[in-house]
N, C-alpha and C positions, 0 to 999 in steps of 0.2 A: 402365500403364493409365492413360487421358486420364479426367478430371473436369469435368465442366461443371456449375455450378450457378447456379440465378436466386436474388440475396439478396434473400428476401422481408421485412420486419420490420413488424410491426404496430406496432411503439413510435414508428416514424417517424424511428429512429435515424439519422442522417444527416450525418457531416461530412469534407470534404475527400475524403477516398480512402476509400471503404469495398471491403473484398473477403471474398468469404467461402472458407476453407479449405479446402483437399481432406482426406480423411481420411488420416490415418497409418496406417502398413502395421504399425507396431509395438504397435499396440493400445495403448497409453499409458490408463491407468483413470484414474476422474472420480470426485469427489463425486455422493454423490446431488443430482440436479435442474441438473447442469454437464455440456458435455460439453466438456473442455479443448482437445479436438482440432479443435474448429470454431467458430472466434471471429468477431465483427464486427470487423476491423480498420480501425482509423483513423490513418491518419497523421498525424504533427502537424510545424509548420514546423522550420525548422533550430532556429530559437532554444530549443526543448526540445527539443535533442537528449541534454540532462544531465537531463531531468525525473525530479524523485525522488518527494517525497510528493503523493499526491492524496486527493483528498475529495469525495464525490458532494452536488450541491446540488438538493435536490427542488424547491424552489421556482422553478425555470425551467430544468428539466431539462440541468444542466451541470455541470462538472468544475472544481472549484479544484485548482491544482496550485503546484509550485513548482520549482525546479531546483537542482542542487548548488551552484552558486558565488554568485550574484549574488541578492539580497534582493529578489525580484521577484516579485509572486503574480499566476498568471495564472487568466482564468478562459475556461474553455472549453465552448462551449456543442454539446449534443449534438442539435441541432433544427438543419435545414440553414437556411443564408442569415445566419446570426448570424455576426458577428467573434467574435475571441478579444480580450479585454480584459484591462490587467493594470496594476498597482501597485505603485510602491517601496515597500517596509516598512522594508529597512535595506540596510547597505553589504555588500561584499563577505563571503562566512563559508562554512562547509561545510554547508549547510542538508540535513537528510536525510527529515523528514519532516512532515506536516501533519495538522491536527485542528482542527475546526471543532465549535465546543459554544457554542448561542444564538447572540449575533453576536461572539463574539469568537474570532481563530482563534490556535493556538498552533502555531508553528515550531519542530522540536529541529534543532540542532547536534549535529555528531558527538561531542561531550565530553559531553552531558549537559544543557548549557545549553537554556534554553527562551526564544525571542521571544514575546512576545504582543502582538496588536495588535487593535484595531477602527477602525471608521471615525464619525466624529461626521456630522452633519447637514450637513456642508459637503463631504462626500468624503474630508476631511482624516484620513489615518492616524495614530493616535493608538498609540504604542509602549511596552514596558515588559520588561526581561530578568529573568528565574530563573536564577540561578546555581545549578549542580548543586555539591553540596558536596563530592562525590570525584574525585580526580583519577586519571588512568592507566585510561581506560575509553571506549569505543567502541561508540555507539550509532549504530542507523540506523531505529530502530523508535519512533513515539509512536502512541497510538491511545486515544479516549475508551471508557472503560467505566461505561456508564451507569448500572448497577446500584449502583455504587460512589459516582458521581459525582466520577470521578479519571482522571488521566490515569492511562497504561501504557506504559513505559517498558520495554524487553527490548534486554539486552547482546548485542552482536554480538563483541566483545572485551572482556572486562572482566578487571583484575589477579586479582581475589580467585575467578575462575571456574576448575574446572576442567573436562577433559574430559566431563566426566558428567551436566553441567547450567549451564546459563544463568540468570544472576541476573535477577530482572526487579523493577524499581522503580514507586513508586507515588506521583502528586503528588494531594494531596487540594485539591480545587478550591475546598471550605470554607474549610478550615483554611491555604490559602496554602502548604503545605508537604509536603516527602517524608515520610511517615509509615508506609510499610510497606516491606518487601520480600517476594516470593517466588521461584519457580525453574519453571525449565519443564524435564522430564529426557529428555535428550541422549540416556543409554542406551536408554530406552525406545523413542525415534525409530530410531537405529541396530538394533534387532530387529525393528521393521516392516520395513525395509531388507533384510534378513538380513544383518547384519554386526555384529561385534563392536563397533565403536566408529565412530563419525564424530567428523568436527572441524563441528558446525553452526553457522553465520553465517549468521542471518537476516536477508533486509534490507527486509520490510514484514509489515505484520499488521493484520487489522481484525476486529470482530465482526460477524457476518454477523445481521443484523436478525430475520429471518427463523426459522433455525435455533438461533438464541442459542450456537453455536458459532464458536470463533476461528481464523481461516485465516491461517496465516503461512508467507511465502514467503522462498525461501533463492533468491538469484540466482546466489551461487558453488555452492551444492549442486544447483542445479536441481532444486528440491524443494518440494511443497506440502505442507504439514502439517495438518490439522485437528486440534481440539483443543477440550475443552468451555471454558466461559466463562473460567474459571479458570485456562487453560492446562496442563491435562492431556492428552497426546497421545494421539489416538484412532485415525489414520490418515495414512499416509503416500503420496504419488501423485510417482513422478518426472515431471519437466515435457521436455516436448520441448524441446531447445536451439534448433531451427529457428523456432520459435514465441516463444519464452521466450529472446530471447537476452541482455537483463540486464531483469528485472524489478524494480522499485525500490517500486514504490507498490500498496496495494490500498485498493478501497472497493466500498462495495455501495449499490443504493439501497434504499427502503425494501420494495420488494417482492422482495427478495434478489438483485437482479441483479448480478453483480459485474464491474467493472473493475481492471483490472490494467495499470500504464505500465511501458512499457520502453524504457529508452536505447537510442540508438542505437547504441553502441557499436560505432562504424566500419564500421557495417552495414547500411547504407541510412540511414534517418532513426527520429525515435523514434516511438513508436505507444501506441495505449491499445487494447487487447484487453476486447472487450465481450461478455460471456455471459448470456443469458438465463437466467434461474432457471424450470425447469419442475417443479413439484412431482409427486412420484413417488404 
């Protein structure tokens, strides 16, 4: 069956190349307020083929983003006819996620270390590093928890973890230290999927400012998990691999609009998937 759509978006959301997706015949389910099968698709330049963390910037309707290997911060406008800007904040590394609190950026490296940086009045980057105290861990997730004034890191593959749980580390922004841990119940996610057990390896997470829920994405599992703000899973949604070829970042606008970044993954170019939040 052929479908033709006219993409009309009152948010004036235009960048590079936007498409409306066709409905999926497999009827993938979606969280309340979203339709995961019909995003606004924004293709990104080749330089961002390995896009990872993203964070929404409400001041001028844009998205800050980082790539996996190079210490470069990108600013991708979501309005038409504006160029992508970039700043170098560090050397080569294994950069996985990004958070923005007030005027300070926090960039997670895969070993748990965090590079922080700000800009002075001359637009010069001022950096500092936070070393993670434990070895043998792999992370891809960093997000800001405003209720606790903490940065949160969810393990992707940590030595201490068993298959039934993932450890969550908390960095206190007031005390400037890692001061607490919690966990995410992987067994409950498996049960939601009708499985006895799964090896859950999440790649991105962010708090939805409207629903106050935690949205966790796994590129490997092709899965979106919705949890309460403390990480207790509530629902799990399989993702269509044709749309979510390698989701590595997630962020929300203050109105609840969801943006998920996909690496190129040797299939075309990287992109942003934009989902307008529609309160039901």
